[in-house]
C-alpha positions as CSV (number, residue, x, y, z in Angstrom):
1,M,70.2,5.9,-93.7
2,Y,70.0,4.8,-97.3
3,K,71.2,1.3,-98.0
4,F,74.4,0.3,-99.8
5,C,73.6,-1.2,-103.1
6,K,75.4,-4.5,-103.9
7,T,74.5,-4.7,-107.6
8,E,74.6,-2.2,-110.5
9,E,70.9,-2.7,-111.0
10,S,70.1,-1.7,-107.4
11,A,72.4,1.3,-107.6
12,E,70.7,2.4,-110.8
13,R,67.3,2.2,-109.1
14,Q,68.6,4.2,-106.2
15,R,69.9,6.9,-108.5
16,K,66.5,7.0,-110.2
17,F,64.9,8.0,-106.9
18,E,67.5,10.6,-106.4
19,S,67.0,12.1,-109.9
20,A,63.2,12.0,-109.5
21,L,63.5,13.9,-106.1
22,L,65.7,16.5,-107.7
23,L,63.2,17.0,-110.6
24,M,60.3,17.2,-108.2
25,M,62.1,19.7,-106.0
26,Q,62.4,21.9,-109.0
27,E,58.7,21.9,-109.4
28,K,57.5,22.1,-105.8
29,S,58.7,22.3,-102.3
30,Y,60.5,19.3,-100.6
31,G,57.8,19.3,-97.9
32,E,55.1,18.7,-100.4
33,I,56.7,15.7,-102.0
34,S,55.6,12.3,-100.6
35,V,57.2,8.9,-100.9
36,T,54.1,7.8,-102.8
37,E,54.6,10.5,-105.4
38,L,58.3,9.8,-105.6
39,C,57.6,6.1,-106.3
40,Q,55.0,7.0,-108.9
41,K,57.5,9.3,-110.7
42,V,60.1,6.5,-110.7
43,G,57.6,3.8,-111.6
44,I,58.5,1.5,-108.7
45,A,56.1,0.2,-106.1
46,R,56.2,1.9,-102.8
47,K,57.1,-1.3,-100.9
48,N,60.3,-1.5,-103.1
49,F,61.3,2.0,-102.0
50,Y,62.1,0.7,-98.6
51,R,64.7,-1.7,-100.1
52,Y,66.8,1.4,-100.8
53,F,65.7,4.0,-98.3
54,G,64.2,4.3,-94.9
55,N,62.4,7.6,-95.8
56,K,62.4,10.6,-98.1
57,E,65.2,12.2,-96.1
58,D,67.4,9.3,-97.0
59,V,66.9,10.0,-100.7
60,L,68.0,13.6,-100.2
61,C,71.1,12.4,-98.3
62,A,71.9,9.9,-101.0
63,L,71.5,12.5,-103.7
64,L,73.9,14.9,-101.9
65,D,76.4,12.2,-101.1
66,H,76.5,10.9,-104.6
67,T,76.8,14.4,-106.0
68,I,79.8,15.0,-103.7
69,L,81.4,11.7,-104.5
70,D,81.0,12.3,-108.2
71,F,83.3,15.3,-107.9
72,S,86.3,13.0,-107.4
73,R,85.7,11.5,-110.9
74,F,85.0,14.9,-112.6
75,D,87.5,16.3,-115.1
76,A,86.8,19.8,-116.2
77,P,87.2,20.3,-120.0
78,E,90.6,21.7,-121.0
79,S,88.8,24.7,-122.4
80,V,87.7,25.7,-118.9
81,T,90.5,27.9,-117.4
82,A,90.9,30.9,-115.2
83,P,94.0,33.1,-115.3
84,H,96.1,32.7,-112.1
85,S,93.9,30.0,-110.6
86,P,95.0,26.5,-109.8
87,K,93.6,23.8,-112.0
88,E,92.0,22.2,-108.9
89,I,90.0,25.3,-108.0
90,V,88.8,25.8,-111.6
91,Q,87.8,22.1,-111.7
92,F,85.9,22.5,-108.4
93,L,84.0,25.6,-109.5
94,S,83.3,24.0,-112.9
95,Y,81.8,20.9,-111.3
96,W,79.5,22.8,-109.0
97,E,78.4,25.1,-111.8
98,Q,77.1,22.0,-113.6
99,Q,75.2,21.2,-110.4
100,K,73.2,24.4,-110.7
101,P,69.8,22.6,-110.8
102,L,70.6,20.9,-107.5
103,L,71.9,24.1,-105.9
104,D,68.8,26.0,-107.1
105,A,66.5,23.4,-105.8
106,L,68.2,23.4,-102.4
107,R,68.2,27.2,-102.2
108,N,64.6,27.4,-103.2
109,N,63.7,24.9,-100.5
110,G,65.8,26.6,-97.8
111,M,68.0,23.5,-97.6
112,S,71.4,24.9,-98.7
113,T,72.8,24.1,-95.3
114,R,72.1,20.4,-95.9
115,L,74.6,20.5,-98.7
116,I,77.2,22.3,-96.5
117,E,76.7,19.7,-93.8
118,R,77.2,16.8,-96.2
119,V,80.2,18.4,-97.9
120,L,81.9,19.0,-94.5
121,S,81.3,15.4,-93.5
122,H,83.1,14.3,-96.7
123,A,85.7,17.1,-97.0
124,W,88.5,15.4,-95.2
125,Q,88.1,12.0,-96.9
126,Q,90.7,11.2,-99.5
127,D,88.3,9.8,-102.0
128,T,86.1,12.8,-102.5
129,G,88.7,15.0,-104.2
130,F,88.5,17.9,-101.7
131,L,92.0,17.4,-100.4
132,K,93.5,18.1,-103.8
133,L,92.2,21.7,-103.4
134,L,94.6,22.5,-100.6
135,G,97.2,19.7,-101.0
136,D,97.4,16.3,-99.3
137,N,99.4,17.7,-96.4
138,A,96.8,20.3,-95.5
139,D,95.6,20.4,-91.9
140,P,92.1,18.9,-91.6
141,N,90.7,22.0,-89.9
142,T,92.1,24.1,-92.7
143,V,90.5,21.8,-95.3
144,L,87.1,22.0,-93.5
145,F,87.3,25.8,-93.2
146,A,88.3,26.4,-96.8
147,V,85.8,23.9,-98.3
148,S,82.9,25.3,-96.2
149,G,83.8,28.8,-97.3
150,I,84.0,27.8,-101.0
151,I,80.8,25.8,-101.0
152,T,79.0,28.6,-99.2
153,L,80.1,31.0,-101.9
154,I,79.0,28.6,-104.6
155,I,75.6,28.2,-103.1
């Protein structure tokens, strides 16, 4: 499990590892990426890596979790509209369209199900913004089913 950052500086370093992993996954397979290479890409000593993460898998989980949580703060530009579609759906699709590099990297590495798993673990939580897709009174099972279907289509 990745560690909770108590300072802005720590959170920024953690995000650097996440960004570096995404860039590296666009160039080669996830399995070929080592912690040492990741540390070199970020410019931080390997021993400091373990202040933030237990292993490379934790970096991927943090990347996915932070991407999912960032959706709750995303506002689609007013120019993005779709006839007869609720604003929340348009916003959801617009956000994930901007995440195309991540979606492509996951797909190319055969790891799309990892995103689905993480999305489902967050879907029913109020702070992720998924509940607004179906309304606050939606049944949790309905939310899980709908979100898994939508994210599967996006992938």
